[in-house]
N, C-alpha and C positions, 0 to 999 in steps of 0.2 A: 911211454910205450915200452913193451918188453924188448929184451935183447935178441930174441929169435929173429932170424932172417932167412928169406928164400931168394936166391938170385938165379934167374933164368937167362941164359945166353944161348942164342941160336938154337931154340927149341920149338917144337910144333906140339900144339894141343889140338887133338882132333877127334871127332866123334866120341866125345865124353858126355856122361850123363850122371847127374847127382840127384838123389831122391830128397835131398834137403839143400838149403841155399848154398850156392857156390861150388863150382868144380874146384876152385881154390878158395880156402876159407882163412881169413886173417883175424886173429883175436888178439889185438894189441901188438901186433907184429908188423914186420917190414917185407914187401916183396918188390924187387926190381926185375924188370923184363926188358931185354935188348935184343934186337933182331929176332923177334918171336912171331910166329904165325898161330893164330887161334881160329879154328874153323869148326863149325857144326858141333857146338857144345850147348847143353841144355840143363837147366836146374829147375827143380820143384820149389816153389816158394819165391825165390828172388835170386839175382846175380848168376846169370847163365855162365859167366867166366869167373868172376871174383865177387866174394861177399866179405865185406870188411866191417868189423866192429872195433873201433878205436885203433885201427891199423893205418898203414901207409902204403900206397901203391904208386910206383914210378914206372912209366912206360916210355921207352925210347926206341924208335924204329920198329913199331909193333903194327901189325895188321889183324883186325878182328873181323871175321865174316860169319854170319848167320849164328850168333849167339842168341839164346832165347831163355826167357824166364816164364814158367807156367805157374798158375795159381795152385796153391795147396788146398786151401778151403776158404770159406767166408771167415773174415776176422774182424776184430775191433781196430779202432784207429791206432793203438799203440802196438799193433803186431804187423807192421808192413812187410815183414819177411814172408808172410803167408800169401800175399796178394798177387804174386807173379809180376814183381816190379824189378827194374833194372835188368834189361835184356842182357847187357854185357856186365855191368858193374853196379854193385850196391855199396853205399858208404853210409855208415850210421855211427852215432855217438863219437864225435871228434876224430872222424877218419879223413884222410888226405889222399886225393888223386892228383898227380902231377904228369904231364905228358907233352912231348914234342914229337913231331914226324909220326903221327898216329893216323891210321886209316881204319874207319869203322864203317861197315856196310851191311845192310839187310839184317840188322838185329831187331828183336821184337820182344815186347812184354805184354802179357794179357792184362796187367795192371797199368802201372805208371812208369814212364822213362824207358823208351826203347833202347837207348844206350846207357844212360846213367840214372840211377835214383839216389839222390844225396838227401839225407835227413839229419837234422840236428835236434831230434826230439829230446834228447838228454843233454847234448852239448854239440855245438856247431861243427859241422863237416865243411871241408873246402875242396874245390875243384880249381885247378890251375892248368889251363890248356895254352900253350905258347908256341905258335909257329908250326906249320906244316901239318895241322890237324884237319881231317876231313871226316864228316859224319854224313853218310847218305843212305837214303831209303830205309831208315829206321821207323819203327812204328809201335804205338801203344795206345791204350784207352785215353790216357791223359799225358801230354808231354811226349810228342813223338820221339824226340832225341833225348831230352833231359827233363826230369821232374826234380824241382829243388825246394825243399822245405826247411826253414830255419837254418839255412846254410848259405854260403856264398860261392859264386863262380866268377873267375876271370877267364874270358875267351878272347885271346889276342891272336889275330891272324887265323881264325878258325872259319871253315865253310861248312854249313848245314844245309844239305841239299835234298829235296824230295822226301822229307820226313813227314809222317802223317799221324794225327791223332783223331780217334773217332769222336771225341769230345773236344776239350779245350787244349790249346797250345800245340800247334802243329810241329814246331821245332822245340819250344821251351815253355814249361809251366812253373811259375814262381808262386810260393805260398810262404809269406813272412820271410822272404829271401831277398838276396842281392845278386844282380848280374851286371857285369861290365862287359860289353861287346866292343872291342876295338879293332878297326882295320879287318872287319869280318864281312861274311857274306851269308845271308839267309835267303835260299833261292828255292822256289817251286814246292814249299811246304804248305800243308793244308790241315785245317781242323774242321770237324763236322759242325762245331758251334762257334766258339769265339776264339779270337787270336790265331789267325792262320800261320803267322810266324811265331810271335812271342805273346804269351798271356801273363801279364803282371797282376797277380792276385792280391788279396788282402795283405796290408803291411809289407808290401814289396817295393824295392827300389831297382829301378832299371835305367842304365845308362848306355846309350848307343852313340859311339864316336866314330866318325870317319868310315862308316860302313854302308853296305848296300843291302836292302831288303827288296827283292824283286820276284814277282809272280806268285806270291803267297795268296792263299784263298781261305776265308772264313765262310764256308759254304752255306751254313745255316744260321749264321749270327753276325757279329760285328767285329770290326777290326782286322782287315785283311793282312796287314803286316803287324800291327801292335794293338792289343786291347789292354786298357788300363782299368782295373777295378781295385786299385790300391786305396790309400787313406791320405788324409790331409798332411799327416806327419811324414810321408814319403813322397818321392817324386819320381816321374818318368821324364828322362831327358834324351832328346834326339838332337845331336849336334854334328854339323858338317857331314851329313849323311844323305843318301838318295833312297827314296821309297818310290819304286816304279812298278806299274803293271800289276798291282795288288787288287784284290777284289772281295767284297763282302756284301751282305744285305745292307749294312749300315757302316758307314766309315770304311771306305774302300782301303785307305792307307792306315789311318789312326782312329780309334774309337775309345772314348773314355766315359765311364759311367760314374766314377768317384776318383778322388785324388787329384793331383796337380801334374799337368803335362806341359813340357816346354819343347817346342820345335825351334831350333836356332840354327841359322845359316845352312839350311837344308833344302832339298828339292823334293817336291812331291808331284810326280809326272805320270799321267796316264792311268791313274787309279780309278776303279769303278765300284759303285754301289747299286745293288738291284733296287733299294728303296730310296735312301737319302744319304747325303754326305759322301760324295765321291772321293773327296780327299780327306776330310775330317768330320767326325760326328761326335757331338758333345751332348750328354745326356745326364740325368740325375743330379748329383752334387758336384760334378766334375768341373775343373777350371783347366782350360787349354790356352796357352800363350803361344802364338806364332810369331817369330820376329826374324828380320833380315833373311827371309826365306821366299821361295817361289812355289806356287800352286799352279801347275801347268796341265792342260789337257785332261783334267779330271771330269768325270761325268757320273750322273745318277739318273735312274729312270723316274724317280720322284723328284723331290726338292733338294736344292742345295748341291749342284754339281761340284762345286769347290768345297763348301762346307755347310753344315746344318747343325742347329742347336735346338734342344728341346728342354724346357724348364719343368719343375715339379708342379706348377700350378695348373 
């Protein structure tokens, strides 16, 4: 990274507009923000607050309210900056976001990632959220809080609440990406199709440890808390966690259509499916293993109140 640096201490960014990505644009540079308030900022293309290309962003004691990204125009896959993605932050090509004591609310993207869009199209980007991080009421077409592609995310002690996607991934959407949720909470998030809480897409790896996913909904699809559409070379692991009060048409708590899923020493309680698989739904080529766990008070209007499986034959 270049030597150029921007340090913001006790600063307010408010009522700002950028006709191109990012009210703050980082190109191979570093920005640190401490005791900063960001409110009512908008960018065309992507990154309502910050757009980073091979840069680094460190947020400490920062509040972001109502940051938004608006679509610039229709685009090809390798031009995500035009899509209206990353309501608050866009990370591209080996960018890094680190944050503690961060509050994000009511951010939105017309495209992907109401809070963060992280892309490793050229080189992996990373998101490291540790302690005191809350993301609430963020929204996007895909990935209400975060859209992560060919990149990795550590979310330790993070709460995502009330985030919505009109399509997949009410809180998080993964595509060829890695996510570790540790001692976290995903609460009252919703997707129009699959993955009310988290959608683990192709070639993605998801690990949920000592966490709670409660009250999430996949209104028109499967996987109220978690939907796995990964591959046999990657894995979804839920360990020492509670999945409670989630709902979907299939797989009130967990749904898998491909890849391998392990539920270990966890509790699935009070989840509901409008069709089948109140707790777990297994379809396609997926393999799900549940061990040393409890499936309690789950229900379905069709078959398999606790679990349902469907083969390809």
